[in-house]
N, C-alpha and C positions, 0 to 999 in steps of 0.2 A: 465672393471672398477676395480680398485684395491680392493682386499678383504683382511682384516686384520685378524690375527690370532684369535682374540676374536670375530670375525664375526660382529661387530658393524660397522656402516658406517664410512668410513674415515673423519676425521675432518680436514678441511681446513680453515686456517686463513689468511685474507689479512691484510697487515699492511701498512698503508699510513697516511700522515699527514693531509690531507684535504678531507672532504667527497664528495665535488662537483667534485673533479677530479676523485675519484672512480667511481661515478655514470656516469660521461661522457665517461670515457675510459675503465672501467674494469668491469662494471655491467653486460654486456653481457656474459663475461667469467665467472663470478660468477654464473649467472643463468644457464649457460650450465653445470657447475660443479654439481649444485644442481640437475638439471635433471638427471645428470649421476649417482646420488646417494650419492654425498658428502653432509656432513653437513658443512655450509659455515658460518663463522664468519667474521666480518669486524671490525678491531680495527682502529679508526681514530678520529680526532678532530671533534666530531659531532656538526655541526651548523644547517644546514637548511634540512638535508637529512635523519634523523632519521626515520621519518614515512615512506619514500619511501623505505628504506632498510627493514624495518618491513614488509611492504606490499609485498615485493618481496620474503619474506620467509627467509631472511637472518637475522643473530644475530648481531646487532650492539653494539660495545663496545666503550665508550669514552675513548679517549687518551689524557691526559693533555700534549700537546706538542705545540710548536710554530715552524713554519718553520725556522724563522729567529732568534730563540732564541740563545743567546750566554752565558747567565748567568750560571756559573757552577753548582750552587746549583739547579736551575730550571731544567737544563739539566740532572742532576743525578736523580732528582724525576722522570722525564719521563722515564729514563732508568730503574729505580727500578719498576716502575709501569708495564713496559713490563715484567720483570722478574716475577713478581707476576702473571700477567695474563697468561703468558706461562706455569708456573707451575700448575696453577689452571685448565685452559682449556685443557692443554696436547695435542696441535694439533699435528696431524701426519704430516702435511705439512704446512709451512708458506710461503706465497708469499709476499715479501717485495718490495715495490715500491718507488723509488727515494733514494737519497743518505742518508739522516738522517735516515729514516727507515732501510736501509741496514746496516749502522754502528751500530745503537743501538739495531736493531733486531738481528743481528748475535752475538753481545755480550750477550744479553738476552738469546738467544738460547743456547749458551755455559753454561750459569748458570743454565738454566732450563732443560736441557737434550733434547732439540728438535733436532732431527737428520736431518730432510729433509727441505732444504730451496731452494725457487726460488728467486733469487735476480734480480731485474729489474731496472737498473740505469735510464731508460727512457732518457730525454734530457740532462743529466749531470749538468744542473742547473746553478744558478748565478755564483758560484765559478769558473766554467770552461768557462763561456761566457763574464763575466764582465772584464774590465780593471781597476777597482777601486783598490785603495791600499788595502782595506780589502780583495777583492777577490785574489789579488796577495799574501797576506799574508797567506790566508787559503789554497791556492791551493796546496802547497807541503805537508801540513799537512794532508789535505784530500786524496791526492794521496797516501801517506803512509798508512793511515787507510784503504784504498780501497785494496792495495796490501795485507794487513793483513787479511782483513775481507770479501772481495767481494766474494771469491770462497772457502769456507772451504769444508772439506770432507762432502760428502753427499748432495752437492749443486749443482744447475745449474745456470747459469747467462744468462738472457734473454736481447738481444739487439734488438733495434727496427730498426737499420740500420747497413749496413756492415762496414761503417767507424768506428763507435764506437767499434764494435767487433774487427776490426783489431787493432785499437789504443790500446785497453785493453790487446790484446795479446801480442803486441810489448812491451808494458809496464810491463809485467809480472804479471798483476793483475788477469788473469784468465788462467786456463788450457784449452787447445784447445778442448779436447772431451767434456768439460763442457759449452763451449760457444755456445749458442743457438740463432738463428736469427728468430724472429717472428715480422714481419713487421707491427708494430703499432697496433692500436686498431681495424683495419678493418673498412669497411663501409657497411651499410646495402643496397646492391644494388637493393633489392626488394622494399624498402621504397623510396629510392631516385632514381628517374627515370629521364632520359634526356628529357628536353622540348625545344621547339624552342626559340631562343632569343627574348626577348620583343622588340617591337618597341620603337623609341624615342631615347634620347641621351644616348650613351653607359654608363654603370655603372660598375666601378671597385670597388670590395669589398675586404677588408682586415678583416678577422675574427680571432680575438685573444684577449687575455687579453691586457689591455692598458699598455704595458711595453716597454721601450726603446729597450731591446734586441729582441723584435719581429720585429724590424725595422719600428716602427710606425713613428719616426722622419723622416727616409728616404722616406717613403711613402708620408708624408705631403710635404716634399720638391720636390719630383717628381711631385706631384699633382700641386704645384706651377709652376714648370718648363712647364708642359703641358698648364697651364692657360696662361703663358707668350707667348708660342708659338701659341696660338689660336687653340690648339687641343681640340675639344669638348668631354667632359667626366664629369661624376659625380662620385666623389671619396668618398666612405663610409667607415667608420670605425665601425666595429660591435664587441663589447665586453665590458665587464665591467671593473672596477678598480680591482686592487689586492693589497691593501695597506699593506699586510704582506709580499710582495715581494719587495727587495730592488731596483729593476729596475722599480718600478710603476711610471707612469707618473702623475703629478699633475693634478686634474680635471680643474683648472684654466687655465692651458696650452691648455688642449683639447678644452675648451670652447672658448678661444681666437682664436684658429685655425678656429673653426666653425664660430665665429663672422667675421672673415677675409674673409669668403667665400671660403676657400681652400677646406675644407672637410665637410662632415656631419657625426657627431658622433652620433650613435644610442643607445650606451650604451649596457648593457647586454640584449639579446634577446633569447626568447625560440623558435623563428620561423626561425632559421639560414638556414634550408634547403629551405624554401620559399624565403628567401632573396637571396640565391645564385641562385635559379631558376630564379629570377628577374634580375640577373646581366648578364654581358657579359664576364668579366675576373675576375678570383680570383687571387689576389696577396698576397704574404707573404715574405717580405724582411727580414726574421729573420737571426740572427747571428749564431744559431745553434738550432737543434731540435732533438727529438727522431725520430718520424715520425709524422708530423702534421695532425690532424684529419681534419681540414679545408680543406686542399689540397685534401685529399682523397674524401671528400664530393663534392669538385668542380669537380674532375675527374667523379665521379658517375653521376652528374648532367649534364655532357657534355659540361663543360666550360673549355676553355683554361686557362692555368696557367702561371703565371710569379712569379718566386721565386729565391732565392739565391743559389749559387753553394757552399753550405756548407753541412756538415753532417745532414742527416734527411730530409732536403728539396730537395736535389738532388735525393734521394731515390724515391721520389713521381713523378718524371718527367723524361720522355725520351726527352731530348733537341732536338728541332726541329721537334719532332713528336707530343708531347702532351702538349708542352709549351716551355717557353724560361727561361734560366738560366742566372743570372747576378751575378757580384760580390757583396759580402756583403758591407754594408756602402758606397755605391755609388749611390746617387740619380739620377745622370745623366744618368748613364747606366740603371737604373730602368725606368726613363722617357722614354728613347729611346725604350726600349722594349715594354712598354705599348703604346706608339704611333704607333710602328709597328702594334700591334694587334688592336688598336682602329681604325686605317685607313685601315684595310684589313679584313673585315667580312669573306671572304671566307677562309682565313687562320685560323681565330678564329674557325670557324665551323669545318674545317678539323682537327685541334688539339683537339676540344671538342670530336668529334666522336672517334678519337684514344684514348683519355683519358677514356672515358667510357669503351672501350674494355680492357684497362689496369685495371681498377678498378674490372671489372668482372673476369679477369684472375688472378690478383695478390693480391687484397686487399679485397676480399669478406669477410664479418664477419665470415661466416661459416668455412672458412679456418684458421682463427685465433683461433676460438674455438676448432676445431678439434686437431690443433697442440699443443695447450696448455693442453688439456685434455690427449693427448698422453704423454706429458712431465710429468704431474702429476702421471699418472699411472706407468710410467717407474721408476720415483723416489721411488714410493712405492712399487715397486717389481713385479708389474703385467705386463703381456704382453699388450702393448698399442694397441689401434685400428690400423688395417692395419699391424700389425706385427712389429711395431717399438719398440725397447727396448733400453734404456739408450742413452748415447752418444749425438751426435750433431743433432738438428733439424733445418732444414731450410725451410722457407716458401717463396715460390716464388723466383724470381730473378729479378734484375734491368732490 
């Protein structure tokens, strides 16, 4: 672990816009850092997770920020708050997650004299997935900001999939020695264990926030096609609304689909692992991802996967071995792939067994934690575990 000149524990600050995403995807890494001797602070818009962060021994700091905020005065206040917190807390290392924290946090770090940054673009967000006029307008502006701010001196950039890493390198957003591949949040393969498929009508689950760019509309259309063909299946949507996201689906639309008898929408659930264990296929027809946690949980549970051949999603699947890949925005291709697995339990089970092996070999949480801690230590000048120092860290392979 890194040792600083004044011998105090190194101070690590996570910056992220929403607290629930931190606890879902980064809490395990924060706890690993705390066990390794780091003092860990989490600056985020605190809603329902403050008590959980406190109980975990982390220091929560409320950030007045909105993901979709565009008002210049409000955004300047969010940026100025960052500058003040960075100056007051004097973190030795800041891990900035998603695009707004990266842009604002890197600017704040310059003003506050913070030298070491880990910038994690994750899934690239609404601006890079949507075809709306607003997204097309913002895309070149955000691209310029990332070229200027994504990879300053003293920083590393963590990508969750090889496609995003290659794209950023080609666009000149990041220097190759600083481009790090850590494949997603990982999955706890000790907690999530493979179980036999349940009897009865096969279940297909989509686990995600109810957003258009998660492919929810295509999933519903594919479910309708299966119904018209007489293919027996129960199609479940598992996930809550995200009204602060511009791609959020209206709850009236979700309820109408359910009333039509096409899908069952279960809303936000805490028992996702159990619901996946009670399924036969995990589907995610997303337009783009970092590396979706739901697919990793499906692999760990020994379930076959159907997902889109796009960055992030394809990273979680070996096509024809652990699942099937289909084109994005193509309900018929999605329905065809689902029908193939629904009607062939032996193929599903073969894919599921191979997927479990892949989860153990490439996506176990311990690998993500170890690689992340090695990166932190290298940035702070200490020799990382296993002898790694600086440069590029790659976890696993496709």
